[in-house]
Structure formats: C-alpha cells, structure tokens
C-alpha positions, 0 to 999 in steps of 0.5 A, spaced: 499 258 608 502 258 601 500 251 597 507 249 595 504 245 589 500 250 586 506 255 586 510 250 583 505 248 578 504 256 576 511 256 575 511 251 570 506 254 566 509 261 566 516 259 566 516 257 558 511 263 557 515 268 560 521 266 557 518 267 550 515 274 552 522 276 554 525 274 547 519 277 543 520 284 547 527 284 546 527 282 538 521 287 538 525 293 541 531 291 536 527 292 530 524 299 533 517 296 535 514 297 542 510 292 546 504 295 549 504 294 557 496 293 557 497 287 551 502 284 556 498 284 562 492 281 558 497 276 555 499 274 563 491 274 565 490 269 559 496 265 562 493 265 569 487 263 566 490 257 563 493 255 569 487 255 573 484 250 568 490 246 568 489 246 576 482 244 576 482 239 571 488 235 573 492 234 567 496 228 566 504 229 567 510 226 565 511 225 573 504 221 572 507 217 567 514 216 570 511 214 577 506 209 573 511 207 568 509 199 568 502 201 567 502 208 565 495 208 562 490 208 568 485 213 567 478 212 565 474 214 559 468 215 556 466 216 548 459 216 549 456 223 548 452 225 554 453 219 558 455 223 564 451 229 562 450 233 569 452 239 573 459 238 571 457 239 564 455 246 565 460 247 570 465 245 564 461 250 559 462 256 564 470 254 566 471 255 558 467 261 557 473 266 559 477 262 553 472 264 548 472 271 551 480 272 552 482 269 545 479 274 541 480 280 546 488 279 545 489 276 538 486 279 532 486 272 529 481 270 535 476 274 532 474 269 527 469 264 531 471 258 527 478 259 529 476 260 536 472 254 537 477 250 534 482 252 538 478 251 544 476 244 542 484 243 541 485 246 548 480 241 551 483 235 547 490 236 549 487 236 557 483 230 556 488 226 552 493 227 558 488 225 563 489 217 561 495 218 565 492 220 572 486 218 575 481 223 571 477 220 566 478 222 558 471 224 557 467 226 550 462 230 554 468 234 557 470 236 550 463 238 548 462 242 554 469 245 553 468 247 546 461 250 547 464 254 553 469 257 548 463 258 543 459 262 548 465 266 551 466 268 544 459 270 543 460 274 550 466 278 547 461 280 541 456 282 545 461 286 549 464 289 543 457 291 541 456 295 547 463 298 549 467 297 542 473 293 541 477 296 547 484 292 546 485 296 540 493 294 540 491 286 540 496 282 537 496 280 529 501 275 529 499 269 527 499 262 531 501 266 537 495 264 541 496 257 540 504 257 541 502 260 548 497 255 549 502 249 547 508 252 551 503 253 557 501 245 557 508 243 555 511 246 561 506 243 566 506 236 562 514 236 562 516 240 568 511 239 574 512 232 578 509 233 585 512 226 587 519 229 588 516 234 593 512 229 596 518 224 597 522 230 600 517 231 605 516 224 607 
C-alpha cells in the first residue's frame, strides 16, 4: 500500500527543485548549451537522498509551528558533546556519507574537502534547528556525526577516483548550485509539508 505521507513529503522536496531544473534547462537551451541527462539523473539521485534524510531525521516544519503555535518550541536539546554517544552516533555518520560522496561527484566546487565538509555541517545544522519545532531533539552529537559522515563520504569519493578516475566528467562548475538545491529541498519540506491537513481529512 502506498504511504500517502511519504509521497506527499517526496513531492514537497522535488516540486521546487524540479521547477528550478526546468528553468535551468530552458535557459541553457536558449543559450545554445546542452544539459547532460547523466548529470540531471545524478542530481535527482541527490535530491532523493536528501528526501530520505529528511524522512529519517524528522525535520520540523511550518505545519508543526502552526499546530503548536501557542508553544511552538517543543523539541529537546543537547549541547554537551558526546553526551548521547552511542550506536546512533555511528548511524548518523553512515547516513551522511552519501552526502560527502555525491557532492564532489556532481559539482566541481564540491571537490574541495573544506567546502564539502562545511556544506555537510550547514545541512545538518538546518535539520537540527528545525527539530526544536517537533518532538525530536536538537543534538550537538548529531551535528558532529553528520559532519564527520560528510568528511568520510568525501574520502570515499577520493578513493573511488584513485581507483576508477573521475567518472562524471560533465560535473557542474556553477558556483553555489549545490547549496541552492539543498536550501530549495529543505524549504520545500519546511513550508509545504503539513501532514496534519491530511490527518484531519481522514478523521
């Protein structure tokens, strides 16, 4: 049976990003430039990965804020490093390794270790900050683990390149494009996803 909530959240991630892709492809063709189908495919794999992370981590949304508008900040928090250290720490590292691998694969600017790690940290921070609006916890351990996961993923990409070479030769050289898609995907979930509307309709 299709999970309507997962389909809904997936649409929220892809809707603004696909709209951006359509505009980009149209403008590129008007300028006489082609857009690689392989590159677009990898871009959408990256967006699918972002959705999976959002789904697993349970990001807070505007729907959460509206539902709890009297007391919107309901999530827990932990600002003490390694206070919640455990199996979840290592699972967060594994979860963010694809981020560190896909970023340099798809975008040339991601082939800077510092840029990839900082982007991974910013991505994790966005998720952690939104979790103050739901029953998840904003946790510095998650931030550290996710950042290290991006670092480990980058190292895995470097090892891949040493063995097989840089397979995606038509990687994008447009600056800040990766960050733009990450922000669009996050904004799509934050502003558009409100499962409580569907729940009310089903009751």
